[in-house]
Structure formats: structure tokens, C-alpha cells
LOTI-740181 format. One record per residue (C-alpha): x, y, z. Coordinates in steps of 0.5 Angstrom, whole numbers, plus 500, padded with zeros to 3 digits. Example, Ala and Ser with C-alpha at 12.3 -4.5 7.8 and 13.67 -1.06 7.14 Angstrom:
BEGIN
   X   Y   Z
 525 491 516
 527 498 514
This chain:
BEGIN
   X   Y   Z
 484 531 455
 479 525 452
 484 521 449
 487 520 456
 481 519 460
 479 513 456
 487 511 457
 486 510 465
 480 508 465
 480 502 461
 487 501 466
 482 501 472
 476 497 469
 483 491 467
 484 492 474
 478 491 478
 476 485 472
 483 482 472
 483 483 480
 481 475 479
 483 473 473
 490 474 474
 491 474 481
 498 470 483
 499 463 484
 501 461 491
 499 461 498
 497 468 500
 502 471 506
 498 469 512
 499 471 520
 505 470 523
 509 469 516
 516 472 516
 514 479 512
 517 480 504
 523 484 505
 525 491 500
 528 496 497
 525 501 494
 526 508 494
 522 514 495
 520 522 490
 527 523 492
 531 518 492
 531 516 499
 532 507 499
 527 504 504
 528 497 506
 524 493 511
 528 493 515
 528 501 517
 522 500 521
 525 494 524
 522 495 532
 515 499 530
 509 497 527
 509 498 520
 502 499 515
 505 497 509
 500 499 504
 499 498 497
 495 502 492
 493 502 485
 494 510 483
 496 517 486
 491 522 484
 484 518 484
 478 517 488
 480 511 492
 487 512 493
 487 520 496
 482 517 500
 486 512 502
 492 517 504
 488 523 507
 486 518 512
 492 515 513
 495 523 513
 490 525 519
 491 519 523
 499 520 523
 498 522 530
 495 516 533
 498 511 528
 505 514 531
 503 514 539
 502 507 537
 509 506 534
 506 506 528
 510 507 521
 506 508 515
 508 506 507
 504 506 501
 507 503 495
 505 504 488
 507 502 481
 507 509 479
 514 513 478
 518 518 483
 514 524 479
 507 522 480
 509 520 488
 512 527 489
 507 531 486
 501 526 490
 505 528 497
 505 534 496
 498 535 493
 496 532 499
 502 533 504
 502 526 506
 507 525 512
 509 518 510
 513 516 504
 511 513 497
 515 508 496
 516 507 487
 515 500 485
 515 500 478
 516 493 476
 512 491 481
 516 485 484
 515 488 491
 508 488 490
 508 482 487
 512 479 493
 506 480 497
 501 477 493
 499 485 491
 500 486 484
 495 486 478
 499 483 472
 495 485 465
 502 484 462
 502 490 458
 500 495 465
 501 491 472
 498 495 478
 498 493 486
 491 491 488
 489 495 494
 491 491 500
 495 493 508
 499 489 511
 502 491 518
 507 487 519
 510 487 527
 516 489 530
 520 482 529
 518 483 521
 512 479 521
 505 478 518
 500 481 523
 495 482 520
 493 482 513
 487 486 509
 486 485 502
 478 487 502
 480 494 503
 474 500 505
 478 507 504
 473 510 508
 475 507 515
 482 504 513
 485 507 518
 481 507 524
 480 500 523
 488 499 523
 489 504 530
 484 498 532
 487 493 530
 494 496 534
 490 497 540
 488 490 540
 495 487 539
 498 491 543
 492 490 548
 491 498 550
 485 501 551
């Protein structure tokens, strides 16, 4: 147990400090860019494609690790705000490099009503410039992309406060749709 705690603490510290040191080269995604396509499975083995979400907004959020404090807070806020997000025509999808068992346990424990996709090799996170690659360990950065119904990047969130992020997206969706 102690060894596991030391290991995960080390991984999180490396992720935190490596966040800036090992940033992905190249231009980050901007509003108006085409969202990079993806093909990823969820914990039940169902395949999800970006094209599955055409015609609706997609909240595509990347997160570092299942069942950690910040990731749990963020996921539970999305869960609690799901009806508002759906009323605004948005789907929510979480992505991390965790495996299917981890995703299944996390979703079940917190009753998450949206899919958590498995990006085991970090390729999709990398295509969204949302991967910390420490060569031994890959961890998704806490980034969110609001993708328009036409598949364009509508909003980019790279500095996420897990305590109000879901509400921030709701507010931005209302602005984008000009709803009061």
C-alpha cells in the first residue's frame, strides 16, 4: 500500500512538473479549427467516433486519472449538471489513458451517465495537445474542448478549475447559442 502511494505520488509530481517541460510542440488547437477525429472504446467495449456526435455540441474533456480528487470532482460536477448540458444540446465525454477496468469502476462508483473513453497510448490526447509524455508514463492534461455541432473547436479550456468547470461550460454554451 505504501509503495503504491509513493508510486502514484511520484507519477503525479512528474505529471505536474512535466506539464510545462514536456509540452507538445506545435500550434495548439484554436477556436474554429477542425476537431481532430478520434476512434476510442469505452469501458464496455463500445467504439466512439467524433462523427457520432455531429449535430450536437460535444464537451470533450481530458483528465489525468480515474478516482483522484480533482478528476472525481470534475466528473461529478458534469454528472450533476448533465440535464442542463443536455437541454443545451451537448454530450459529455471524458478521456484519459486509464484502462477499461479503471474507467468501469470509476463510472460505477460515481454513477457517471456519460462515457469515459480509453486512450491507452495517448494518441488522441496528443492530437488535442493534451498529453504529458514523460516517456515512461503518459498522462492526459486537464483540458476541455467544446466542439460545435459542425465539428469545429468552439472553445478551449486549458486552465480548468474543477469546482466550477461544468458551470463555465453551461454559461459558454448559452452564450454560443444566444440563450438567456
